[in-house]
BAROTI-43075 format. One record per residue (C-alpha): residue number from 1; z, y, x. Coordinates in Angstrom, 3 decimals. Example, Ala and Ser with C-alpha at 12.3 -4.5 7.8 and 13.67 -1.06 7.14 Angstrom:
# residues 2
- 1,7.800,-4.500,12.300
- 2,7.140,-1.060,13.670
***
This chain:
# residues 556
- 1,-81.121,-99.621,-45.457
- 2,-79.368,-97.683,-47.946
- 3,-76.734,-95.193,-46.608
- 4,-73.665,-94.506,-48.470
- 5,-70.839,-91.870,-47.689
- 6,-67.355,-92.640,-48.613
- 7,-65.240,-89.130,-50.376
- 8,-63.705,-86.956,-48.749
- 9,-60.159,-87.263,-49.987
- 10,-57.058,-85.757,-48.931
- 11,-56.546,-85.348,-45.747
- 12,-53.696,-87.304,-44.188
- 13,-50.158,-86.054,-42.884
- 14,-51.204,-86.464,-39.373
- 15,-54.410,-84.668,-39.298
- 16,-52.213,-81.121,-39.818
- 17,-50.140,-82.167,-36.950
- 18,-53.380,-82.956,-34.258
- 19,-54.516,-79.726,-35.659
- 20,-51.428,-77.501,-34.941
- 21,-51.397,-79.352,-31.778
- 22,-54.793,-78.683,-30.858
- 23,-54.695,-75.012,-31.754
- 24,-51.659,-74.808,-29.683
- 25,-53.272,-75.961,-26.476
- 26,-56.157,-73.632,-27.273
- 27,-53.554,-70.783,-27.212
- 28,-52.357,-72.351,-24.519
- 29,-55.516,-72.302,-22.817
- 30,-56.329,-68.463,-23.746
- 31,-53.112,-67.413,-21.578
- 32,-53.990,-69.655,-18.866
- 33,-57.594,-68.059,-18.460
- 34,-55.904,-64.593,-18.700
- 35,-53.413,-65.115,-16.464
- 36,-55.524,-64.585,-13.109
- 37,-56.650,-61.260,-14.195
- 38,-55.254,-59.171,-12.067
- 39,-56.568,-60.687,-8.339
- 40,-60.236,-61.327,-10.434
- 41,-62.949,-58.520,-9.516
- 42,-63.604,-58.785,-6.068
- 43,-66.122,-61.331,-5.320
- 44,-67.479,-59.147,-2.604
- 45,-65.573,-58.788,0.237
- 46,-65.423,-56.501,3.691
- 47,-66.574,-58.557,6.581
- 48,-66.758,-55.576,9.091
- 49,-66.414,-52.044,9.164
- 50,-67.340,-49.254,11.772
- 51,-65.271,-47.431,12.612
- 52,-62.880,-50.717,12.418
- 53,-60.257,-50.740,9.803
- 54,-56.932,-49.089,11.363
- 55,-58.843,-48.467,14.377
- 56,-58.468,-45.408,16.413
- 57,-61.593,-43.643,17.909
- 58,-61.849,-40.917,20.666
- 59,-64.337,-38.912,18.273
- 60,-64.690,-37.830,14.770
- 61,-67.739,-40.286,13.902
- 62,-70.364,-38.834,11.512
- 63,-71.106,-42.509,9.899
- 64,-69.364,-44.977,8.069
- 65,-70.355,-48.308,7.903
- 66,-69.156,-51.162,5.079
- 67,-70.516,-54.586,5.389
- 68,-69.747,-56.902,2.888
- 69,-70.339,-60.442,1.951
- 70,-72.986,-59.930,-0.361
- 71,-75.558,-56.833,-1.669
- 72,-73.463,-54.422,-3.789
- 73,-74.070,-51.250,-5.375
- 74,-72.557,-48.456,-4.973
- 75,-70.743,-46.631,-8.071
- 76,-71.705,-43.104,-8.135
- 77,-68.982,-40.560,-7.028
- 78,-66.624,-43.569,-6.475
- 79,-67.300,-43.865,-2.563
- 80,-65.679,-41.203,-0.614
- 81,-64.399,-39.995,2.854
- 82,-61.156,-37.522,2.990
- 83,-60.336,-35.973,6.262
- 84,-56.560,-35.809,7.564
- 85,-55.874,-32.787,5.400
- 86,-57.256,-34.521,2.612
- 87,-60.710,-32.467,1.614
- 88,-63.559,-34.610,1.182
- 89,-66.238,-34.928,3.693
- 90,-68.743,-37.547,2.682
- 91,-72.125,-35.651,3.073
- 92,-74.446,-37.110,0.606
- 93,-74.966,-40.410,-1.212
- 94,-73.974,-44.085,0.533
- 95,-77.507,-45.376,1.076
- 96,-77.442,-49.510,0.754
- 97,-79.501,-51.870,3.347
- 98,-78.941,-55.358,2.198
- 99,-75.023,-55.996,2.661
- 100,-74.497,-52.884,4.173
- 101,-73.490,-49.200,2.956
- 102,-73.872,-46.293,5.495
- 103,-71.729,-43.368,4.472
- 104,-72.869,-39.829,6.152
- 105,-69.670,-37.467,6.467
- 106,-69.627,-34.125,8.603
- 107,-66.977,-33.293,11.071
- 108,-64.174,-31.291,9.324
- 109,-62.754,-27.957,10.827
- 110,-59.570,-30.276,12.158
- 111,-61.385,-33.183,13.027
- 112,-58.082,-35.417,14.897
- 113,-55.934,-37.574,12.747
- 114,-56.351,-40.124,10.026
- 115,-59.423,-40.314,7.771
- 116,-59.568,-42.582,4.245
- 117,-62.188,-44.126,3.100
- 118,-62.165,-45.282,-0.429
- 119,-65.208,-47.127,-2.212
- 120,-65.989,-48.634,-5.596
- 121,-68.910,-50.716,-5.986
- 122,-70.798,-53.887,-7.842
- 123,-71.227,-56.787,-6.102
- 124,-74.335,-59.003,-6.754
- 125,-72.513,-61.668,-9.036
- 126,-71.536,-58.240,-11.105
- 127,-68.028,-58.164,-10.441
- 128,-66.784,-54.524,-9.885
- 129,-64.730,-54.544,-5.847
- 130,-62.727,-51.951,-5.197
- 131,-61.048,-50.454,-1.842
- 132,-59.626,-48.516,0.829
- 133,-58.830,-48.386,4.620
- 134,-58.531,-46.041,7.110
- 135,-59.092,-45.208,10.637
- 136,-58.309,-42.368,12.951
- 137,-59.668,-39.859,15.590
- 138,-57.566,-39.579,18.557
- 139,-54.140,-40.888,17.197
- 140,-53.354,-41.769,13.670
- 141,-51.425,-38.792,11.400
- 142,-47.905,-38.247,10.533
- 143,-48.975,-37.707,7.129
- 144,-52.276,-39.364,6.356
- 145,-54.286,-39.100,3.304
- 146,-53.710,-41.399,0.277
- 147,-56.068,-42.634,-2.148
- 148,-56.351,-41.537,-5.270
- 149,-53.868,-43.012,-8.041
- 150,-56.129,-45.935,-9.479
- 151,-55.519,-48.802,-11.873
- 152,-56.480,-52.251,-10.023
- 153,-57.865,-53.762,-13.194
- 154,-58.670,-51.205,-15.639
- 155,-60.045,-53.796,-18.533
- 156,-56.920,-55.573,-17.753
- 157,-56.888,-59.053,-19.261
- 158,-60.212,-58.465,-21.502
- 159,-62.629,-59.881,-18.799
- 160,-61.368,-62.943,-18.427
- 161,-60.176,-63.572,-21.969
- 162,-63.761,-63.104,-23.351
- 163,-65.683,-65.261,-20.771
- 164,-63.232,-67.791,-22.148
- 165,-63.809,-67.037,-25.838
- 166,-67.868,-66.922,-24.912
- 167,-67.502,-70.446,-23.745
- 168,-65.638,-71.775,-27.217
- 169,-68.322,-69.972,-28.828
- 170,-70.994,-71.505,-26.300
- 171,-69.559,-74.861,-27.127
- 172,-69.947,-74.626,-31.053
- 173,-73.297,-72.908,-31.316
- 174,-75.168,-75.573,-28.966
- 175,-73.852,-79.123,-29.389
- 176,-73.083,-79.337,-33.539
- 177,-76.939,-78.081,-34.314
- 178,-78.407,-80.761,-31.728
- 179,-75.886,-83.291,-32.983
- 180,-77.513,-82.199,-36.489
- 181,-81.002,-82.133,-35.763
- 182,-80.835,-85.711,-33.890
- 183,-78.492,-87.675,-35.421
- 184,-77.530,-86.452,-38.670
- 185,-77.489,-88.629,-41.963
- 186,-80.289,-87.526,-44.251
- 187,-78.020,-87.151,-47.303
- 188,-75.102,-85.410,-45.482
- 189,-75.106,-81.568,-45.915
- 190,-75.726,-79.958,-42.906
- 191,-74.057,-76.857,-44.068
- 192,-70.671,-77.272,-42.410
- 193,-72.640,-77.534,-38.935
- 194,-74.699,-74.108,-39.417
- 195,-71.169,-72.286,-40.320
- 196,-69.684,-73.408,-37.085
- 197,-72.911,-72.739,-35.226
- 198,-72.856,-69.422,-36.955
- 199,-69.340,-68.606,-35.817
- 200,-69.680,-69.890,-32.398
- 201,-73.022,-67.046,-31.695
- 202,-70.686,-64.228,-33.405
- 203,-68.272,-65.109,-31.308
- 204,-70.074,-65.580,-27.775
- 205,-72.105,-61.869,-29.186
- 206,-68.342,-60.476,-29.716
- 207,-67.239,-62.264,-25.916
- 208,-70.246,-60.685,-24.266
- 209,-69.829,-57.521,-25.662
- 210,-66.184,-57.366,-24.385
- 211,-67.054,-58.814,-21.121
- 212,-69.678,-55.830,-20.750
- 213,-67.144,-53.110,-21.833
- 214,-64.420,-54.871,-19.890
- 215,-66.566,-55.372,-16.638
- 216,-67.845,-51.423,-17.044
- 217,-64.254,-50.039,-17.155
- 218,-63.567,-52.024,-14.274
- 219,-66.505,-50.782,-12.516
- 220,-66.151,-47.082,-13.169
- 221,-62.148,-47.303,-12.651
- 222,-61.481,-45.976,-16.197
- 223,-59.623,-47.575,-19.114
- 224,-61.557,-48.902,-22.009
- 225,-60.646,-46.256,-24.218
- 226,-62.307,-43.548,-22.008
- 227,-65.362,-45.388,-21.605
- 228,-68.797,-43.898,-22.523
- 229,-71.763,-44.987,-23.719
- 230,-73.390,-43.993,-20.299
- 231,-70.861,-45.952,-18.294
- 232,-72.177,-49.241,-19.711
- 233,-74.873,-49.140,-16.963
- 234,-72.336,-48.796,-14.362
- 235,-72.109,-52.565,-14.496
- 236,-75.219,-53.098,-12.652
- 237,-77.691,-55.743,-13.445
- 238,-75.533,-58.002,-15.220
- 239,-76.149,-55.336,-18.289
- 240,-79.598,-56.370,-18.446
- 241,-78.458,-60.160,-18.854
- 242,-75.761,-58.797,-21.454
- 243,-78.250,-57.045,-23.180
- 244,-80.836,-60.202,-23.066
- 245,-78.066,-62.579,-24.000
- 246,-77.261,-60.392,-27.335
- 247,-80.899,-60.426,-28.075
- 248,-81.022,-64.502,-27.937
- 249,-78.311,-64.686,-29.820
- 250,-79.744,-62.582,-33.056
- 251,-83.041,-65.213,-32.234
- 252,-80.711,-68.022,-32.414
- 253,-78.941,-67.113,-35.255
- 254,-82.382,-66.621,-37.225
- 255,-83.886,-69.433,-36.333
- 256,-80.624,-71.694,-36.949
- 257,-81.226,-72.192,-41.080
- 258,-84.332,-73.459,-40.771
- 259,-84.015,-75.563,-38.313
- 260,-80.653,-77.254,-39.940
- 261,-82.869,-78.289,-43.147
- 262,-83.837,-81.789,-43.325
- 263,-87.607,-81.356,-42.315
- 264,-87.095,-78.402,-39.755
- 265,-90.712,-78.791,-38.081
- 266,-91.422,-79.620,-34.519
- 267,-92.296,-75.678,-33.678
- 268,-89.244,-74.096,-35.222
- 269,-86.761,-76.707,-33.504
- 270,-89.008,-76.276,-30.079
- 271,-88.637,-72.317,-30.423
- 272,-84.793,-72.609,-31.016
- 273,-84.933,-74.904,-27.879
- 274,-86.350,-72.159,-25.612
- 275,-84.108,-69.702,-26.711
- 276,-81.228,-72.126,-26.510
- 277,-82.303,-72.992,-22.490
- 278,-82.773,-68.960,-21.643
- 279,-79.475,-68.212,-23.630
- 280,-77.364,-70.591,-21.487
- 281,-79.560,-69.379,-17.937
- 282,-77.510,-66.374,-18.692
- 283,-74.295,-67.236,-17.527
- 284,-75.316,-67.875,-14.342
- 285,-77.386,-65.043,-13.773
- 286,-74.128,-63.512,-14.949
- 287,-71.718,-64.890,-12.246
- 288,-71.397,-66.657,-9.032
- 289,-75.242,-68.241,-8.183
- 290,-77.076,-65.177,-8.222
- 291,-74.986,-64.063,-4.785
- 292,-74.816,-67.430,-3.520
- 293,-76.559,-68.733,-0.438
- 294,-79.196,-70.289,-2.321
- 295,-79.415,-68.239,-5.826
- 296,-82.781,-70.118,-6.985
- 297,-80.839,-73.550,-6.865
- 298,-77.322,-72.118,-7.941
- 299,-78.921,-70.871,-11.282
- 300,-80.353,-73.954,-11.774
- 301,-77.287,-76.291,-11.136
- 302,-75.334,-73.312,-13.267
- 303,-78.005,-73.933,-16.588
- 304,-77.605,-77.551,-16.114
- 305,-73.967,-77.571,-15.546
- 306,-72.891,-75.346,-18.791
- 307,-75.598,-77.296,-20.449
- 308,-73.937,-80.399,-19.885
- 309,-70.716,-78.735,-21.069
- 310,-71.990,-77.244,-24.564
- 311,-73.883,-80.541,-25.378
- 312,-70.988,-83.122,-25.026
- 313,-68.002,-80.827,-25.750
- 314,-70.389,-79.317,-29.047
- 315,-71.503,-82.739,-30.142
- 316,-67.717,-84.452,-30.004
- 317,-67.005,-81.374,-32.007
- 318,-69.584,-81.767,-34.489
- 319,-68.777,-85.617,-34.209
- 320,-64.785,-85.255,-34.958
- 321,-64.906,-82.695,-37.799
- 322,-68.023,-83.826,-39.810
- 323,-69.103,-87.326,-39.630
- 324,-66.143,-89.455,-38.070
- 325,-63.668,-88.830,-41.216
- 326,-66.353,-89.028,-44.370
- 327,-69.096,-91.503,-42.782
- 328,-69.553,-94.917,-43.554
- 329,-68.832,-97.299,-41.258
- 330,-72.128,-98.869,-41.029
- 331,-73.775,-95.364,-40.669
- 332,-71.492,-95.093,-37.741
- 333,-72.729,-97.781,-36.009
- 334,-75.876,-96.285,-36.084
- 335,-74.708,-93.032,-34.890
- 336,-72.325,-93.726,-32.184
- 337,-74.317,-96.057,-29.474
- 338,-76.927,-93.061,-29.787
- 339,-74.366,-90.365,-28.928
- 340,-72.310,-92.186,-26.627
- 341,-75.968,-92.285,-24.506
- 342,-76.514,-88.660,-25.140
- 343,-72.957,-87.986,-24.215
- 344,-73.079,-90.173,-20.776
- 345,-76.338,-88.257,-19.542
- 346,-74.460,-84.868,-20.548
- 347,-71.599,-85.965,-18.489
- 348,-73.953,-86.830,-15.419
- 349,-75.461,-83.206,-15.870
- 350,-72.431,-81.421,-15.672
- 351,-70.707,-83.838,-12.859
- 352,-73.736,-83.680,-10.296
- 353,-74.721,-79.840,-11.209
- 354,-71.186,-79.084,-11.085
- 355,-70.914,-81.080,-7.517
- 356,-73.624,-79.411,-6.422
- 357,-72.531,-75.833,-7.388
- 358,-68.887,-76.864,-6.002
- 359,-70.358,-77.422,-2.459
- 360,-72.619,-74.379,-2.317
- 361,-69.159,-71.925,-3.454
- 362,-66.644,-73.572,-1.607
- 363,-68.794,-73.542,1.764
- 364,-66.680,-75.553,3.619
- 365,-64.434,-78.893,3.024
- 366,-61.430,-76.877,4.064
- 367,-62.094,-74.404,1.381
- 368,-61.115,-77.213,-1.486
- 369,-57.195,-76.134,-0.447
- 370,-57.455,-73.407,1.455
- 371,-58.988,-70.721,-0.914
- 372,-57.342,-70.199,-4.499
- 373,-61.195,-71.132,-5.988
- 374,-61.092,-74.300,-4.144
- 375,-57.301,-74.990,-5.725
- 376,-58.555,-74.179,-9.258
- 377,-61.330,-76.639,-8.651
- 378,-59.102,-78.928,-7.789
- 379,-57.298,-78.381,-11.260
- 380,-60.397,-77.883,-13.048
- 381,-61.261,-81.548,-11.766
- 382,-57.920,-83.484,-11.983
- 383,-58.516,-82.599,-15.988
- 384,-62.026,-83.511,-16.261
- 385,-60.841,-86.752,-14.581
- 386,-58.362,-87.533,-17.399
- 387,-61.054,-86.408,-20.212
- 388,-63.263,-88.919,-18.647
- 389,-61.107,-91.814,-18.471
- 390,-60.867,-91.187,-22.400
- 391,-63.981,-90.853,-22.633
- 392,-64.977,-94.078,-21.076
- 393,-62.574,-95.708,-23.000
- 394,-64.594,-95.185,-26.269
- 395,-67.850,-95.745,-24.767
- 396,-66.321,-99.245,-24.188
- 397,-65.666,-99.439,-27.727
- 398,-69.291,-98.386,-28.763
- 399,-70.792,-100.995,-26.443
- 400,-68.135,-103.633,-27.698
- 401,-69.275,-102.687,-31.098
- 402,-65.651,-101.600,-32.303
- 403,-65.423,-97.961,-32.330
- 404,-67.473,-98.248,-35.905
- 405,-64.569,-99.890,-37.364
- 406,-61.815,-97.732,-36.063
- 407,-62.846,-94.092,-37.017
- 408,-59.244,-93.064,-36.848
- 409,-58.435,-93.737,-33.173
- 410,-62.038,-92.520,-32.647
- 411,-61.057,-89.648,-33.877
- 412,-57.412,-89.181,-31.868
- 413,-59.195,-90.136,-28.569
- 414,-62.107,-87.012,-29.319
- 415,-58.871,-84.787,-29.996
- 416,-57.809,-85.279,-26.725
- 417,-60.793,-85.123,-25.255
- 418,-61.253,-81.701,-27.119
- 419,-58.002,-80.547,-26.125
- 420,-57.670,-80.826,-22.543
- 421,-61.576,-79.657,-22.299
- 422,-59.993,-76.516,-23.918
- 423,-57.842,-76.232,-20.809
- 424,-60.548,-76.943,-19.094
- 425,-62.604,-74.414,-20.551
- 426,-59.612,-71.705,-19.599
- 427,-59.729,-72.621,-15.675
- 428,-63.415,-72.182,-15.470
- 429,-62.490,-68.563,-17.229
- 430,-60.301,-68.300,-14.444
- 431,-62.666,-70.122,-12.179
- 432,-65.529,-67.781,-12.804
- 433,-63.131,-64.473,-12.061
- 434,-62.291,-65.851,-8.435
- 435,-63.697,-65.370,-5.120
- 436,-65.880,-68.090,-3.805
- 437,-63.969,-70.634,-1.393
- 438,-67.041,-69.039,0.741
- 439,-65.891,-65.807,1.227
- 440,-62.562,-66.815,2.396
- 441,-61.354,-65.714,5.500
- 442,-64.425,-63.310,6.156
- 443,-62.305,-60.029,5.560
- 444,-62.618,-57.587,7.866
- 445,-59.735,-58.019,10.541
- 446,-57.331,-54.613,10.970
- 447,-57.047,-53.424,14.254
- 448,-53.393,-53.828,16.289
- 449,-51.835,-52.193,18.533
- 450,-48.474,-52.238,20.194
- 451,-46.218,-49.325,20.288
- 452,-46.498,-45.846,18.247
- 453,-49.570,-42.987,17.859
- 454,-49.220,-40.124,15.939
- 455,-51.303,-37.030,15.331
- 456,-49.324,-33.690,14.488
- 457,-50.753,-30.836,13.002
- 458,-49.261,-27.140,13.552
- 459,-51.419,-23.889,12.686
- 460,-52.259,-23.263,16.363
- 461,-53.024,-26.450,17.511
- 462,-52.756,-30.332,17.530
- 463,-50.420,-32.553,19.314
- 464,-51.086,-35.965,19.690
- 465,-49.069,-38.744,21.408
- 466,-48.482,-42.461,21.666
- 467,-45.185,-43.986,23.085
- 468,-45.692,-47.740,24.479
- 469,-44.404,-50.346,23.837
- 470,-41.650,-48.470,21.616
- 471,-38.704,-50.792,22.385
- 472,-35.181,-50.519,23.288
- 473,-34.215,-50.970,26.726
- 474,-37.685,-51.138,28.354
- 475,-39.446,-48.107,30.196
- 476,-41.851,-46.950,27.529
- 477,-44.590,-44.519,28.685
- 478,-45.185,-41.308,26.552
- 479,-48.796,-39.753,26.317
- 480,-49.100,-36.551,24.350
- 481,-52.512,-34.443,24.276
- 482,-52.850,-30.443,22.722
- 483,-56.184,-29.793,20.904
- 484,-57.475,-26.713,19.355
- 485,-57.627,-27.133,15.713
- 486,-61.346,-27.794,16.328
- 487,-60.834,-30.720,18.744
- 488,-61.196,-29.102,22.479
- 489,-58.644,-29.697,24.666
- 490,-55.883,-26.597,24.829
- 491,-54.317,-26.136,28.092
- 492,-50.808,-26.150,28.138
- 493,-48.322,-23.924,30.181
- 494,-44.895,-25.880,29.711
- 495,-43.886,-28.784,28.060
- 496,-40.498,-29.682,26.600
- 497,-39.718,-32.845,25.293
- 498,-36.554,-34.287,23.773
- 499,-35.745,-37.639,21.941
- 500,-32.662,-38.028,19.507
- 501,-31.096,-40.523,17.446
- 502,-28.979,-38.859,14.635
- 503,-28.105,-41.975,12.800
- 504,-26.439,-43.176,15.959
- 505,-24.954,-40.005,17.203
- 506,-26.894,-39.620,19.831
- 507,-27.757,-36.393,20.569
- 508,-31.143,-34.816,22.028
- 509,-31.712,-36.223,25.640
- 510,-34.543,-34.305,27.849
- 511,-37.378,-35.876,28.715
- 512,-38.884,-34.466,32.052
- 513,-42.499,-34.448,31.432
- 514,-45.719,-34.516,34.314
- 515,-49.067,-32.858,33.533
- 516,-52.097,-35.333,34.633
- 517,-54.076,-32.751,33.364
- 518,-53.935,-29.425,31.640
- 519,-53.673,-30.390,28.443
- 520,-52.160,-33.908,28.559
- 521,-48.351,-34.432,29.209
- 522,-46.935,-38.159,30.550
- 523,-43.209,-39.098,30.291
- 524,-40.751,-42.323,31.037
- 525,-38.508,-42.791,28.219
- 526,-35.588,-45.423,27.881
- 527,-34.616,-46.146,24.478
- 528,-30.701,-47.454,25.195
- 529,-30.667,-48.864,21.305
- 530,-33.530,-49.585,18.778
- 531,-33.530,-47.355,15.860
- 532,-35.491,-44.522,14.069
- 533,-35.443,-41.946,16.900
- 534,-36.560,-38.323,16.207
- 535,-38.917,-37.285,18.902
- 536,-39.730,-33.570,19.771
- 537,-42.574,-31.722,21.737
- 538,-42.752,-27.764,22.324
- 539,-45.567,-26.811,23.683
- 540,-46.147,-23.237,25.184
- 541,-49.764,-22.121,25.660
- 542,-49.225,-18.233,26.339
- 543,-46.578,-16.103,27.183
- 544,-45.981,-15.502,23.496
- 545,-47.592,-18.627,21.607
- 546,-45.746,-22.016,21.372
- 547,-45.360,-24.729,18.924
- 548,-42.803,-27.713,18.042
- 549,-43.939,-30.781,16.258
- 550,-41.721,-33.640,15.256
- 551,-42.342,-37.347,14.975
- 552,-40.097,-40.199,14.091
- 553,-40.597,-43.320,16.478
- 554,-39.660,-46.392,15.187
- 555,-37.846,-48.301,18.539
- 556,-37.002,-52.083,18.161
***
């Protein structure tokens, strides 16, 4: 049968309108992708610490232990412990064993007070994780050390925007060549498909470099402009994945011209298929699947999911852009049923693989609505349902042999599918930047206690005291302990304690003190009204040496 094609002719006016609407949706989707950039980059969570976060221990430990939800790699020089006086007391590099990081520390000259632990690591799924917590020896310091000013996301919106661009490039690079090799009319030029595929590969390469740079900046904790070439390795094992992806992009770009010829040869097609499959696998290897409870299964599902999306949407893009506007209905009558079967198979791949991925990453049904990851997943599923409904309508027309005679309607429906799936891809870019639902609620709990406890240093000594329960109108207990700067008990000859509320005009009230131990003073306090009471404790340790400390106690 002789194949004929109609001339291109001028584009109808409503075509420009549809293109403008599609462009607007793409831009909107890009903003949707970069919107959640702030809470991103924190996929491994701290599930336990020793000492406990905000806890109080009776001694200065020689080791701090942090347990994460997945294996992590410490960023060199970015894990440290600060003593109560603000000095760094980390004794060597942290040691990793499984999901546990052990930080050796030395006991400072003044061991009592609040310690600050800060860390920056790269999780197994390639996302940088930074945080800090405190613990106290004896009692919290009045002025505990503070973490250095650091930007939460030095890469800004670069990483989520780059991931979204990478998905768009992948759609353009995979689906159109596959359609051109398997279903293209013999007399139709494939030049446009080659240009689109090359543009897609270029977008994938640029997005990969941008993602690499952005994640390295977040791992090191510096702005993108201050990165060095050596800093790129700070992104962890994903650096190798990105390098492999770039190499595969170059290989695919070199193979494409030969494959898109009318008679490409089986070995060239097979070589490009292998390169494409390996390239698709780099996406799950650079994300959540490698850190899931079932890494091999998750990586396989992720590869199938990405393949299904790119085959379906990329083929739909080529069909809409090149075949529907200028192909004879007789030719379309042969192409559309074959394409419908291929698209249906691709959609089945992505749905089944997506459900498997969701079950693994959520971990439990409650996380579907209780976690940001689950809520994003619900939004993605809702939009995908709309797209599949439109696609089902198109399939009905194809099976009824009506689609070839209505190319304009099919083109409009395909435009709707592409526009909505552009937003779905934006949600996917946000999804891969969000901690999985299985990690929700696993964060290490902070220690809780009633009352007020403080540690105050002077040149001569350290006073640690606690007031319990620090409530107005009740009988409160005060216990104070005096230590040498080295943390040894220091006997007190005389105690003087007063409590005042300057804001309410309450003058200092003397408080009788008992001495259960030489370095320990105790008293009973009754605060008549709530407020920020000023507690003054004077200790005389010899005939000539005494020291006074003051602290604000919030009474409720």
